[in-house]
C-alpha positions in Angstrom: 131.4 88.3 123.0 130.9 86.5 125.6 127.4 85.8 124.7 127.8 85.2 121.4 130.7 82.3 122.5 127.7 81.0 124.9 125.1 81.0 122.1 127.7 79.1 119.5 128.1 76.5 122.3 124.5 76.2 123.0 124.0 75.4 119.1 126.8 72.8 119.3 125.5 70.7 121.8 121.9 71.4 120.7 123.3 69.8 117.1 125.3 67.1 118.8 122.1 66.2 120.6 120.4 66.1 116.8 123.1 63.8 115.7 122.7 61.6 118.6 119.0 60.9 118.5 119.2 60.0 115.2 121.8 57.7 115.0 120.1 55.8 118.6 116.4 56.5 116.7 118.4 54.2 113.0 119.9 51.7 115.4 116.6 50.9 117.0 114.7 50.9 113.4 116.8 48.8 112.1 117.0 46.1 115.3 113.1 46.4 114.6 113.4 46.0 110.8 115.1 42.3 111.7 111.5 41.2 113.2 109.5 42.5 110.0 108.7 40.2 107.2 107.1 37.1 105.7 108.1 35.6 109.1 108.1 37.8 112.1 110.4 37.1 114.4 110.6 38.3 118.6 113.3 40.2 119.9 114.1 37.5 121.5 115.2 35.3 119.2 116.4 38.4 117.4 119.5 38.3 119.8 119.8 34.9 120.2 121.1 34.5 116.9 123.0 37.7 116.8 124.8 36.7 119.3 126.0 33.0 117.8 122.7 30.7 119.6 119.6 31.0 117.9 118.0 28.8 115.8 119.9 27.9 112.7 116.5 28.9 110.2 116.6 32.0 112.0 119.8 32.8 112.0 120.1 32.9 108.1 117.1 35.0 108.1 118.5 37.0 109.9 122.5 37.4 108.7 121.0 36.5 104.7 118.7 38.5 103.8 117.6 41.2 106.6 120.4 42.6 107.6 121.6 42.8 104.2 118.5 44.5 103.5 118.8 47.0 106.4 122.8 47.6 105.4 121.3 48.8 102.0 118.8 50.5 103.0 121.2 52.9 105.1 123.4 53.0 102.6 121.2 54.2 99.7 119.0 56.2 101.5 122.4 57.9 103.1 123.8 58.5 99.5 120.6 60.3 98.2 120.9 62.4 100.6 123.9 63.6 100.9 123.7 63.8 97.0 121.2 66.3 97.3 122.7 68.4 99.7 125.9 68.9 97.2 122.9 69.6 94.5 121.1 72.2 96.8 124.2 73.7 97.9 126.4 73.8 94.1 123.0 75.5 92.5 121.3 77.8 95.3 118.1 75.7 94.4 116.2 74.5 97.2 114.5 72.4 94.4 117.6 70.9 92.4 118.0 67.3 93.6 120.0 64.3 91.5 115.9 63.5 90.2 115.2 66.9 89.1 118.7 67.1 87.4 118.4 64.2 85.6 121.1 62.1 87.4 119.3 59.5 88.5 117.3 59.5 85.1 120.5 58.4 83.2 121.4 55.9 86.0 118.3 54.5 85.5 118.0 54.5 82.2 121.9 52.7 82.0 120.5 50.0 84.4 117.7 49.2 82.7 119.6 48.4 79.2 121.6 46.0 81.1 119.0 43.9 83.0 116.5 44.0 79.0 119.9 43.3 77.2 121.8 41.1 79.8 119.8 39.6 82.7 122.6 37.2 83.9 124.9 39.7 84.3 126.7 40.5 87.9 125.7 42.9 90.1 129.0 45.0 89.5 128.0 45.4 86.0 124.4 47.0 86.8 126.2 49.1 89.4 129.1 50.4 86.3 125.8 50.7 84.2 124.1 52.7 86.4 127.5 54.9 87.5 128.2 55.4 83.8 124.7 56.9 83.0 124.2 59.2 85.6 128.1 60.6 85.0 126.7 60.5 81.5 123.6 62.3 81.8 124.9 65.1 84.2 127.4 64.9 81.5 125.4 66.1 78.9 123.4 68.5 81.3 126.3 70.3 82.5 127.5 70.6 78.6 123.6 71.5 77.5 123.8 74.3 80.5 127.1 75.8 79.8 127.2 79.2 78.4 130.1 81.3 79.5 129.4 79.8 83.2 126.2 77.8 84.5 123.6 79.4 85.6 122.0 77.2 88.5 118.5 77.7 87.0 119.6 77.1 84.0 121.5 74.0 84.7 117.8 73.1 86.7 116.2 73.3 83.9 118.4 71.3 81.4 118.2 68.7 84.3 114.7 68.5 84.2 114.8 67.7 80.2 117.2 65.6 80.4 115.5 63.8 83.3 112.6 63.7 81.1 114.0 62.5 78.4 115.5 59.3 80.6 112.4 58.6 81.8 110.7 58.4 78.5 113.4 56.0 77.4 112.6 54.3 80.4 109.2 53.3 79.9 109.2 52.5 75.7 111.9 50.0 76.3 110.2 48.5 79.3 106.7 48.5 77.3 108.4 46.8 74.1 110.3 44.5 76.6 108.8 40.6 77.2 111.1 38.3 79.4 112.8 40.8 81.6 110.3 43.1 82.2 109.2 41.8 85.3 112.9 41.7 86.8 113.2 45.9 85.2 110.1 47.0 87.4 110.4 45.2 90.4 113.9 47.4 90.5 112.8 50.6 88.9 110.0 50.3 91.9 113.2 51.1 94.3 112.2 47.4 95.7 114.8 45.8 98.3 113.6 42.5 98.4 116.8 39.7 97.3 119.4 42.0 98.1 122.4 40.7 99.2 125.9 40.9 101.0 128.2 40.9 98.4 125.9 44.3 97.2 126.6 45.9 100.1 130.8 45.2 99.9 130.5 46.7 96.7 128.9 49.7 97.7 129.8 50.4 101.2 133.8 52.0 100.1 132.2 54.1 97.3 129.8 55.0 100.0 131.7 56.1 102.9 134.3 57.3 101.0 132.4 59.5 99.2 130.5 61.0 102.4 133.5 61.9 103.9 134.9 64.0 101.1 131.6 65.7 100.6 132.0 66.6 104.7 135.6 67.8 104.0 134.6 70.0 101.3 131.9 71.1 103.4 133.2 74.5 103.7 133.9 74.9 100.0 129.9 74.3 99.9 129.6 76.9 102.6 131.6 79.4 100.2 129.7 78.4 96.9 126.3 79.4 99.0 127.6 82.9 99.2 127.4 83.4 95.7 129.9 82.7 92.5 131.0 86.5 93.0 131.8 86.1 96.8 133.4 82.8 96.2 135.7 83.9 93.5 136.8 87.1 95.1 137.8 84.3 98.3 139.6 82.9 95.5 137.9 80.2 94.9 137.7 78.5 91.3 133.9 78.2 91.3 133.6 76.1 88.0 136.2 73.4 88.8 134.8 73.6 92.2 131.1 73.0 91.1 132.0 70.5 88.6 133.6 68.2 91.8 130.9 68.5 93.3 128.3 67.7 91.3 130.5 64.9 90.3 130.3 63.2 93.6 126.3 64.2 94.0 126.9 61.8 90.7 128.3 59.0 92.0 126.5 58.6 95.4 123.5 58.5 92.8 125.0 55.8 90.8 125.8 53.8 93.3 122.6 53.9 94.7 120.5 52.9 92.0 122.9 50.1 91.2 121.8 48.6 94.0 118.3 49.8 95.3 117.0 50.7 92.1 115.3 54.2 91.3 113.9 55.8 94.7 113.0 59.4 94.3 112.2 62.1 96.5 114.8 61.1 98.9 118.0 63.5 97.5 114.7 66.7 97.6 113.1 66.1 100.7 115.4 65.2 103.4 118.2 67.9 102.7 115.2 70.0 103.2 114.5 68.4 106.5 118.1 68.7 107.9 118.3 72.5 107.6 115.8 72.3 109.9 117.1 70.8 112.1 120.4 72.0 112.2 120.4 75.1 110.0 122.1 74.9 106.6 126.3 74.9 107.9 127.5 71.9 105.4 129.7 70.3 108.2 126.3 69.5 110.8 124.3 69.8 107.4 126.5 66.5 105.9 125.6 64.0 108.1 122.5 65.0 109.3 121.2 64.4 106.3 122.9 60.7 105.7 121.3 59.9 108.6 118.0 60.4 107.8 118.1 59.3 104.7 119.1 56.4 105.7 115.5 56.3 108.4 113.5 57.5 106.1 114.4 55.2 102.8 114.4 52.2 106.5 111.0 53.3 107.4 110.0 52.8 104.2 110.9 49.8 103.5 108.9 48.5 107.1 106.4 49.8 105.8 106.0 48.3 102.6 107.2 45.1 104.4 103.9 45.6 107.3 101.0 47.0 105.8 99.7 44.1 103.6 101.7 41.6 104.7 102.2 38.5 102.6 102.7 41.2 100.1 105.6 44.3 99.5 105.3 47.4 99.0 108.7 49.2 97.4 110.2 51.3 99.0 110.2 53.6 96.0 106.8 53.5 95.9 106.7 54.1 99.8 108.5 57.6 99.3 107.3 59.0 96.8 104.1 58.9 98.4 105.3 61.4 100.8 108.0 63.2 98.4 105.1 63.8 95.3 103.2 66.0 97.8 105.9 67.5 99.6 107.5 68.4 96.3 104.4 70.0 95.0 104.4 72.1 98.5 107.8 73.6 97.7 106.8 74.6 93.9 104.1 76.1 96.0 106.5 78.0 98.2 108.7 78.9 95.5 106.0 80.8 93.5 104.9 82.6 96.4 108.5 84.2 96.8 
């Protein structure tokens, strides 16, 4: 008994250490990201500006352009990663993610429609459209997959089909658009260019609220992972809980897509990496995935800005370059089981 207690305590200390290291890495990378861009900044000017003693032009670059970009990278990455954790937990499927469930596609399609038809619309309108599109796509997936309950495998298959339909709609709209096609393409590639504090403030409360709520429901995700019969035996209303958790994943994805565009694979690969670090208990998995997701998008944005300056490679393309092969690896590993 004492040995088991020591083992649990050691595991908790290890997990706390992992979270601490991830938080430190995120902080250091965020500071480094402030200096990356067309105008490279050294640590001296950065620190001087942060304490209010720097050059006004340097301070403007940092506070008006780079810090909002960094904040949105962290928020969007965290939201997409936690949405992926929820999706995989609810469906008990390692291939489940906002991308494969049609959520990202629905949010992207709605946002492209608003971008092309109403190019001068407020950012809040784009966020509302992406949120509504994600909800609509998820509702269609859930409706088509429902047959005396929702089997996780059937839900995933229907989600892939709906995602493909949304992707076709996006490409059709973009191919026929002329005046605003560049705006749509930049947004679809997952670029963080030109983001402002207004967008940060729009998405920040939703991300914090939804991630905190997901953490509070972590025990329920652990129960669902045991299977529907076990969950039902414990008195859990499985269908209601599954629908509620999926609605949270939709809200997280829609909020992220609205402000940074479609950055794929974050919700797929980050949950797997987080499980390798801290195991499968959702109470520790959710904050770990949130930190890893933010870190991944931040690294992708830094690489996109620093690889071929002054050109910028959108963060979404950088993540896809890593996520695509990893998705194929997951498919191969699943086929071997």
